[in-house]
C-alpha positions in Angstrom: 101.2 52.1 -50.1 100.9 50.9 -53.5 103.1 48.6 -55.2 102.7 49.2 -58.7 101.3 45.5 -59.1 97.9 45.1 -59.9 95.8 42.7 -58.5 95.0 41.2 -61.7 99.0 40.8 -62.1 99.1 39.5 -58.4 96.4 36.6 -59.2 98.0 36.0 -62.6 101.5 35.4 -60.5 99.8 32.9 -58.3 98.0 31.1 -60.9 101.6 30.7 -63.0 103.1 29.5 -59.3 100.0 27.4 -58.9 100.5 25.9 -62.4 104.2 25.0 -61.8 103.6 23.6 -58.7 100.9 21.2 -60.2 103.3 20.6 -62.7 105.9 19.3 -60.3 103.4 17.0 -58.8 102.1 15.6 -62.2 105.9 14.8 -62.9 106.4 13.2 -59.9 103.2 11.4 -59.9 104.2 9.8 -63.6 107.2 8.0 -62.4 107.2 4.4 -61.2 106.6 3.4 -57.7 104.2 6.6 -57.5 102.2 5.3 -55.1 105.3 5.6 -52.7 105.2 9.3 -52.7 102.5 11.3 -50.4 102.3 14.8 -50.0 101.3 16.6 -46.6 100.9 20.0 -45.6 98.9 23.1 -44.5 95.2 22.6 -44.2 93.9 26.1 -44.4 90.1 25.5 -43.6 90.8 23.4 -40.8 93.5 25.5 -39.4 96.0 22.8 -39.0 99.6 22.0 -39.6 101.4 18.8 -40.3 103.9 17.9 -37.3 106.7 15.8 -37.5 105.1 14.2 -34.8 102.6 13.3 -37.8 105.1 12.7 -40.2 106.5 9.8 -38.5 103.1 8.2 -37.6 102.1 8.6 -41.4 105.3 7.0 -42.6 104.9 3.7 -40.1 101.2 3.8 -40.9 101.9 3.7 -44.7 105.2 1.5 -44.8 103.8 -2.4 -44.4 106.6 -3.2 -42.9 106.9 -1.0 -40.3 103.4 -1.5 -38.9 104.3 -3.8 -35.9 107.7 -3.4 -35.5 107.0 0.2 -35.4 104.2 -0.1 -33.0 105.9 1.6 -29.6 107.4 4.3 -31.7 104.0 5.1 -33.3 102.4 5.1 -30.0 105.4 7.4 -28.3 104.9 10.0 -31.4 101.1 10.0 -30.6 101.8 10.8 -26.5 104.3 13.5 -27.5 102.1 15.2 -30.0 99.4 15.2 -27.4 101.6 16.5 -24.8 102.7 19.4 -27.4 99.2 20.3 -27.9 98.1 20.3 -24.3 101.0 22.6 -23.3 100.6 25.0 -26.0 96.7 25.3 -25.0 97.7 25.9 -21.4 100.6 27.8 -21.9 99.8 29.8 -25.2 103.3 29.1 -27.0 105.2 26.1 -27.8 107.1 23.7 -25.5 110.0 24.9 -24.8 111.8 21.5 -25.3 110.2 21.6 -29.1 110.8 25.4 -29.6 114.5 25.3 -28.8 115.1 21.7 -30.1 118.3 21.4 -32.5 120.0 19.1 -34.2 122.7 17.3 -32.2 126.1 18.2 -32.7 128.4 15.6 -34.5 131.1 14.4 -32.2 
């Protein structure tokens, strides 16, 4: 089924979107304290995603004052990430504790 949009038009739209995204990054990196900005995301070549566990460990690794104070939390995150991967490989789906997780309600 044809959408009426040529592949050239799709590529051009993708290029404009990519330029816009690069523009946002440039604006962020030009600001003071730009060393505090770190972009994480999907790596198509490796087929991996950044998990919440990775994000917490990354912050602990990047913030000098957290290193020794958050060592136990970092280890917990590393263990949880490994357990989640193990469950996924064994069962072919996410651990229900992760898949059904929601923010706690306020009391």
